C-alpha positions in Angstrom: -35.0 21.4 18.0 -31.9 23.4 19.0 -28.6 22.4 20.5 -25.4 24.0 21.4 -22.0 23.0 19.9 -18.7 24.1 21.1 -15.7 24.4 18.8 -12.1 24.8 20.2 -9.5 26.4 18.0 -5.9 26.2 19.1 -3.1 28.5 17.9 0.5 28.9 18.9 -0.3 32.0 21.0 -3.9 31.6 22.2 -6.8 29.3 22.8 -10.0 30.5 21.5 -13.3 29.2 22.7 -16.4 30.1 20.7 -20.0 28.9 21.1 -22.4 28.6 18.2 -26.1 28.1 18.2 -27.1 25.5 15.7 -30.7 24.9 14.7 -31.5 21.5 13.2 -33.9 21.6 10.3 -36.1 18.6 9.4 -36.8 17.9 5.7 -39.6 15.5 4.8 -41.3 14.4 1.6 -44.4 13.3 3.5 -47.6 14.5 1.9 -49.0 17.6 3.5 -52.7 17.9 4.2 -53.2 20.2 1.2 -53.2 19.6 -2.5 -52.1 16.0 -2.4 -48.4 16.3 -1.7 -45.3 17.4 -3.5 -45.3 17.8 -7.3 -43.7 15.0 -9.3 -41.1 17.4 -10.7 -39.5 17.9 -7.3 -39.9 14.5 -5.7 -36.6 12.6 -5.1 -35.9 9.9 -7.6 -33.4 7.0 -7.4 -31.5 6.1 -4.3 -29.3 8.5 -2.3 -25.7 7.5 -1.8 -22.9 8.7 0.5 -19.7 10.1 -0.8 -17.1 8.8 -0.5 -18.6 5.4 -1.0 -16.0 3.4 1.0 -16.3 0.1 2.7 -14.0 -2.8 3.7 -12.0 -3.7 0.6 -12.8 -0.3 -1.1 -10.6 2.4 0.5 -9.6 5.1 -1.9 -6.2 5.8 -0.3 -5.2 2.2 -0.5 -6.5 1.8 -4.0 -4.4 4.8 -5.1 -1.4 3.2 -3.4 -2.0 0.0 -5.3 -2.2 2.0 -8.5 1.3 3.3 -7.8 2.4 -0.3 -7.5 1.0 -1.1 -10.9 -2.2 -2.9 -9.9 -5.7 -1.3 -10.3 -8.4 -3.3 -8.3 -11.2 -3.1 -10.9 -13.6 -5.2 -8.8 -13.3 -2.7 -5.9 -12.2 -5.4 -3.5 -8.7 -4.9 -2.2 -7.9 -5.7 1.5 -5.0 -4.2 3.3 -3.9 -6.8 5.8 -1.6 -5.6 8.6 -2.9 -7.6 11.5 -5.1 -10.7 12.2 -8.2 -8.5 12.6 -7.7 -7.2 9.0 -7.6 -10.8 7.8 -11.0 -11.5 9.5 -12.5 -8.4 7.9 -11.3 -9.8 4.5 -13.2 -13.0 5.3 -10.1 -15.0 6.0 -9.1 -17.2 9.0 -5.9 -15.7 10.5 -3.0 -17.9 11.4 -2.4 -17.4 15.1 1.2 -18.7 15.0 4.4 -17.0 13.9 5.5 -19.0 10.9 9.1 -19.9 10.1 9.3 -21.0 6.4 12.3 -22.5 4.7 12.9 -20.7 1.5 13.3 -22.3 -1.9 15.7 -20.2 -4.0 14.4 -18.3 -7.1 16.4 -16.6 -9.8 17.3 -12.9 -9.9 16.6 -10.9 -13.0 19.7 -9.9 -14.9 21.5 -13.2 -14.4 22.0 -16.2 -16.7 19.0 -17.9 -15.2 16.5 -15.0 -15.8 16.7 -12.0 -18.2 15.2 -8.6 -17.4 13.0 -8.9 -20.5 11.4 -12.2 -19.3 11.0 -10.9 -15.8 9.3 -7.6 -17.0 6.9 -9.6 -19.2 6.0 -11.9 -16.3 5.6 -9.0 -13.9 3.3 -7.1 -16.3 1.2 -10.2 -16.8 0.8 -10.7 -13.1 -0.2 -7.1 -12.6 -2.8 -7.2 -15.3 -4.4 -10.4 -14.0 -4.3 -9.2 -10.4 -6.1 -6.0 -11.5 -8.9 -8.2 -12.9 -9.1 -10.4 -9.8 -12.4 -10.7 -7.9 -10.6 -9.8 -4.6 -7.0 -8.8 -3.7 -5.4 -9.7 -0.4 -2.4 -7.6 0.5 -0.5 -8.6 3.7 2.1 -6.0 4.9 4.9 -6.3 7.4 8.6 -6.3 7.9 11.0 -9.0 6.8 11.6 -11.0 10.0 14.2 -9.5 12.3 14.6 -6.4 10.1 12.8 -3.1 9.4 12.5 -3.7 5.7 8.9 -3.2 4.6 7.1 -5.7 2.4 3.7 -5.6 0.7 2.4 -8.8 -1.0 -0.4 -8.2 -3.6 -2.2 -11.4 -4.3 -5.5 -13.0 -5.3 -4.9 -15.9 -3.0 -7.0 -16.1 0.1 -5.2 -19.3 0.8 -1.7 -17.8 1.1 -2.5 -14.4 2.7 -2.9 -15.6 6.4 0.3 -17.6 6.2 2.3 -14.7 4.6 1.0 -12.3 7.4 2.1 -14.9 10.0 5.5 -15.1 8.5 6.1 -11.3 8.4 6.9 -9.2 11.5 4.3 -6.6 12.4 4.9 -3.1 11.1 3.2 0.3 11.7 0.1 0.9 9.5 0.9 4.2 7.9 -1.8 6.5 6.7 -1.9 7.4 3.9 -0.3 4.0 2.8 3.0 4.2 0.9 4.8 1.9 -1.5 7.1 -0.6 0.3 10.8 -1.2 -0.5 9.8 -4.8 -1.4 6.7 -5.5 -3.4 5.5 -9.0 -4.2 3.0 -9.9 -6.9 1.6 -13.3 -6.3 -0.8 -14.7 -8.9 -2.8 -17.8 -8.2 -4.0 -19.5 -11.4 -1.4 -18.1 -13.8 1.5 -19.7 -15.6 4.4 -21.1 -13.5 7.0 -18.4 -12.8 9.2 -17.1 -10.0 11.8 -14.5 -9.9 12.9 -11.2 -8.3 14.5 -8.0 -9.4 16.5 -5.2 -7.8 16.3 -1.7 -9.3 17.6 1.7 -8.3 15.2 4.7 -8.4 15.4 8.3 -7.3 13.1 9.5 -4.5 12.4 13.1 -3.3 14.1 14.2 -0.1 13.6 17.2 2.1 16.1 20.1 1.6 18.5 21.1 4.3 17.0 22.9 7.3 16.1 26.5 6.6 16.0 25.9 2.9 13.0 25.3 0.8 12.5 23.7 -2.6 11.5 27.2 -3.9 14.8 28.6 -2.7 16.7 25.8 -4.5 14.6 25.9 -7.6 14.5 22.1 -7.8 13.5 19.1 -5.8 16.4 17.3 -4.1 16.5 13.5 -4.7 18.6 10.6 -3.6 19.1 7.1 -5.0 17.3 4.2 -3.4 17.1 0.5 -4.2 13.7 -1.3 -4.4 12.8 -4.9 -5.1 10.0 -6.6 -7.0 9.2 -10.3 -6.5 6.9 -12.2 -8.9 5.5 -15.7 -8.2 2.7 -17.2 -10.1 1.3 -20.6 -10.8 -1.8 -22.8 -10.3 -0.9 -23.0 -6.5 2.1 -20.7 -5.8 4.5 -22.0 -3.3 5.0 -19.8 -0.2 8.6 -21.0 0.0 9.3 -19.3 -3.3 7.7 -16.0 -2.0 9.8 -16.2 1.1 12.9 -16.8 -0.9 12.2 -13.7 -3.0 11.5 -11.6 0.0 14.7 -12.6 1.9 17.0 -12.4 -1.1 15.6 -8.9 -1.9 16.2 -7.7 1.7 19.8 -8.8 1.6 20.4 -7.1 -1.7 18.8 -3.9 -0.6 20.8 -3.9 2.6 24.0 -4.4 0.6 23.2 -1.6 -1.7 22.7 0.8 1.2 26.1 -0.2 2.7 27.8 0.5 -0.7 26.1 3.9 -1.0 27.2 4.8 2.6 30.7 3.8 1.8 30.8 5.7 -1.4 29.4 8.8 0.3 32.1 8.6 3.0 34.8 8.3 0.4 33.5 11.3 -1.5 33.3 13.3 1.7 36.9 12.5 2.6 38.1 13.4 -0.9 36.3 16.7 -0.7 38.0 17.5 2.6 41.4 16.7 1.3 40.9 18.7 -2.0 
């Protein structure tokens, strides 16, 4: 059997068209008419498998992204839910309505109501238990009426469709990236709810015409991120919404303060 395949290679200056003759070869372990078939030493044993071995709920790129968020889906069942169809693929029934949920306030870490130590302990416990969950459901979207990205990592198939219906639709980036707001929602754990705002440094591209190699270092800038933790026998979605909305307001305030500080520093440099 022979066929012709055409490959087109585009460059900035030219378009090259090349034609290749490809001959398909058939391999078979069927016994020939002589000597009783293939020797046992070269017969295929076991079952063949495709690599990478991906399927719904087992996508390497998304699993690595969850690892970056602190959760390792050990049961190989983590569903990235960005739209109603994703919920169906995860075996859930999507909520066809856009939900408006009244928030129930939760404490912020670093206040009298919640110490950083208690928040960190609860967050680590939630991550550890989510890593062991039979399945993870991870709705993604924007905080309503904003462009602040949110990812909720949960073992609750009950809550996931409603969380997706509450969030605004956001682009599904590939490869997936960590979001400014990450929520860990553990169903079946000890009662806890709280959120934390932290400042991290993220890499940024150098100025135009300059590379990292020219500078000798990777430029970085400060950025605020938020973590929300809600756990309990039946976590309340109103607590999750409260954490998301309070986090978004805090992140927006931090950005305004950084912009104001940068403007003041620029004016001081000009007048110096």
